[in-house]
N, C-alpha and C positions, 0 to 999 in steps of 0.2 A: 518683266523678263530681262530688262537691262541689268537689274540688280543681281539676277542669277549669273549672268555673264561675268559681272564684277567679282562675285564670290568665287567662281571657278578660276578666274584669272589670278586673283590674289593667292589662291591656294596652290595652284599648280605652276604658276609662273613666278610669283613672288615668294612662295614657300612660307607663307604666314600661318600661324596657328589659328584655330577657330576663334579663340578669344580675341586675337589681334584683328582678324577680319571683322568680327562683330563691332569692335571699337572703331575701326576705320570707316565702316559703312553706316554706323549708327543703327544696327539691327540687333535683335536678340541672338545670343549664342546658339539657342535651340534652333532658330531659323537657319543659321549657317550649317549646323549639324544635319538638319533634315535635307537641305539642298545637296550637300555632299553625299549623303547616303543615297538619295534618289539618283544622283548622277552616276554613282557606282553601280546601282542596280540596273540602270539603263545602259551601262557599259559605254559611257561617253568618254572620249579622249580629248586631250588638250594639245594644241589648239583645236577649237571646234571646226568642223568642216565649213568651208567658205560658202557652200550652198545651203547651209542649215539656217532656215529662217527662225525668227523669234517664236512664231506660232508653232512650228514643228518642234522646237525645243520644249515648249510648254507641254505639248502632247506626249513627248517622250518622258518627261519628268513626272507629269501628273496624268496618267492614263485614265484615272477614274472620272475625269471631267470630259472624256471623249464622248460625244453624242449625248443621249439621254441619261439621267442619273440611274444608278443601279437600283432595281426594285427588289427589296428583300421579301422573301416569302412570308406572308402573313399567317400566323397560326390560327387554327380553328378555336377561338376563345370559348365558344359554347361547349365544345368537347372537352377542353381543358378544365373548365369550371366543373363539368360533370365528373371528370376523372379525380378531381380533388376531393370528392365525397368519399372515395374509397380509402379505408383506414390507413394503408401504408404509403399512400401517394403524397408527394410534396411538389411544390412548384419548381424546386431546383431539379428534381428528378425529371419532370416533364420538360424542363428547358434542356437538360442534357440529351434527352431523346430527340428533341427538336433540332439541336445543334449537330447531332450525329447525322441526321438526314439532310440538314441544310447548313453546312459550315459557313456559308456566306450570310447567314441570317443574323437576327438580333443577338447582341450580347446579353448576358443575364440581367444586368440592371435595366436595360431597355425593355427586355422581355417582361420583367415584373411591372415596370411602369405602364406599359401598354395594356397589360392585363388589368391593373387597377383602374385605368381609364375606362376600359371596356365594362367593368363591373358597374360603373355608374349609369350604364344604359339599361340595366335590369332593375326590377323593383327592389327597394331597400331590404325587404325581408329575406331575399334570396341571394344577397351579395356575399354573405359570409358562408363559405362551404361548411356543411354539416357531415359528420362521419356517418357512412351508411350503417343502418341498423343500430345506431347508438341511442337516439332519443325519440321519445314519443310524448308530445305535449297534449294536455287535455283540459277541458273547461266546459262550462255551460254557456250556450248562446244567450244573449241578453233578453230577447223577446220570446215568450212562450207561444206555442201554437195551441190548438184546442181540438177536442172531439166533442160531438154533440150527442146527447142522449136522444134517440129518435122518439121516445115516448113522452118525455117531459120537456125536451128542448133545452135542458140544462147543459151548460158548457163546462168542460173539465180541462184544465190547463195541462199541457204537455210540454215539458222542458227538453230542449235539444242538447243532448250530451255530444260533445265534439272531441274527437281524438285525431291526431295528425302525426305522421312520421316526419321527422325533421329534414332528412336528406331529400326525399322525393316529394314532400308536401302531399303525399297520398292521404286522403281523409276518410274518416268514418263518422257517421252521424246516426244517433238513435234517440227516439222520443221516449222520455221517462215521465212517469206520473208524479215524481217528487225528486228533489235534489238531496236525497238522504244517502246514508252509507250503503244500504243494500243495492240501490240503483247505481250508485257510483262504482261499486264492485262489479255489478253485472255489466255495466257499460264497458269497462276495461276488458273483461273476459270475452265479450262479443267482439270488441275491437281487435284483440289479439287473434281471434279466430278468423276475422276478415283479413287481417294482415298476413295470415298464415305463418305467424312466428311472433316472438317476443323480443322487444328492444332491450338494450342494456339498462337504460334509465327511463323512469317515468317522471315527467316534469309537469305536475298538475298546478293549476293556478290557485293554490291555497284554498281549496274548498273546505268549509267547516266540517263536512262529513268525514274528511280524511285527515285533516291537519288541525289539531287542537291548539297548537301554539306556533304561529308563523314567525319564526326567528331566522335572521339571515344566515346564522352559523350553525345552530342546533335546533332545527324545527322539530316540534313535537308531532310525531306521526301516530295516528290512531292504530291501536294494536291489531285490529282486524285488517286494516290496510297493510300493515307490515307483514302479517301472515300471508295475505294474498300475494304480495310481492315475492316473498320467500317461496311460495308454491310455484310461481311462474319463473323463478330464477332471475328476477330483476331487482332494481333498487329504486325506491321513491326518493326523488330529490326535488322538493317543491320549489317553484319559482320564488326568488327572494323578494321580499317586500321592497317597494320603491326602486326596483331594478327593471325598467321597461324592456331592456334587451332580453331578459329571461323570458318575457311574455310576448315578445314581438311576433314570432312566427305564428303561434296559436291565436294571438289577438287578430292578426291579419286573416287567418283562416276563419275565425268566428265572424268577422266582418263580411267575408266572402259568403259564408253560409247564410247570413242575414240577407244579403243581396240576391243570391242565386237560388236559395231554397225557400226561405220564409216569404220574401216579397212575391215571387211568382205564384206561390200557393195561397196567397192571402185571401182570395175570393172564393176558394173552394171550401166545401163543407165536408167534414169527415165524421162518420158515425162509429167507426171502430178503430182500434189501435192498429190493426193490420192494414187497413186502407191508408191510414196516415203514414205508416212506416214505408209502405210500398211507394207512395208518392215521393216521400223524402229520398228513398234510395234511388229512384229514377233521376232526380235532380243531382244527387251526389255523384252518381255514375257519370253524368254529363260533365260535371266539374273535373273529375279525375281524368276523363278522356280528352278534355279540351286541350289543344296544343298550347304550349307556352308561347308568349309573344316574342321574347328575345332569346329563348333557348331552344335547342332541338328537342323534339319529343314532347311527352306529356307526363302528368303525374303517374299514369298507369305504366308507361314504358320505363320511367325512372324507378318505380317501385319494383317492376319485374327484373330490372338489370342491376339495381343498386341495393335497395333495402331488403327485398325478400331473401336474396342469397346470404345476407349478412345477419339476419335475425336469428335468435336462438330458437330451438325447436319447441313446439308446444308440449306441455305435459300430457300424459295419457288421458287425464280427466280434468275438467275445469274446476276452478276453486269454488267451494261452497261455504 
């Protein structure tokens, strides 16, 4: 505080410039400039009042240090992450809305940095916001289930077709007798019906039934698959080979299906496809309704508020 008094004395009594004061006291010119600006804002006069103590001088020049530090209002990062799924919304727009409500809040760079820090508290597959209604990923789960013939005891494999909307992580699962083209087409038609709409892009994990040439730039799409996409008004964009990020969301969902559907039902015996599908649907409904750990809501609530309104309408009839 003695240095502040010297700066004021040299300025108002000795009439020195800011550069001369900085040289005389061995401080930065920016420091001199800041002190003089603060003195002007505090309406201090020279000479200083005789009863003005050094502590009171500090309080007048630096009021932000008075008492406890100022607490900036913390944004609801979960709600912000959810809003970023909506097609026209950007982080800059959300910051502007936040700053209009809280002018004393974080500046844009701090706002972005704190949001990035927060995203590391949620699972990696959900860190990158996905546009609502844009993508639907699909794949087959690795381990098949089975139905048993009640007369012969013979077991027949059933492969789990998995589809998931990228923004809400809302999932669909169906048991298929084979991983061929007719079942693949059927699975997507039933998934669209369950989603109550059609996404803009289909991102399958390069199934042989639909993709005859897995190329990163010009994948060869099966003709029937292309016709199905045209019928529903969507586009097939297979996951690129050796690009884990393309497969990340659905790969995580497949793993979740193996843990929460296949594993819990492993000791049950099913004699019909209907009984198996009903048991699978019960487990999938539980997954979709389970609250997120680090985010507000669940897959169902995100589907209802984000994905479903943004999906394209279903055609009058399913593709055959």
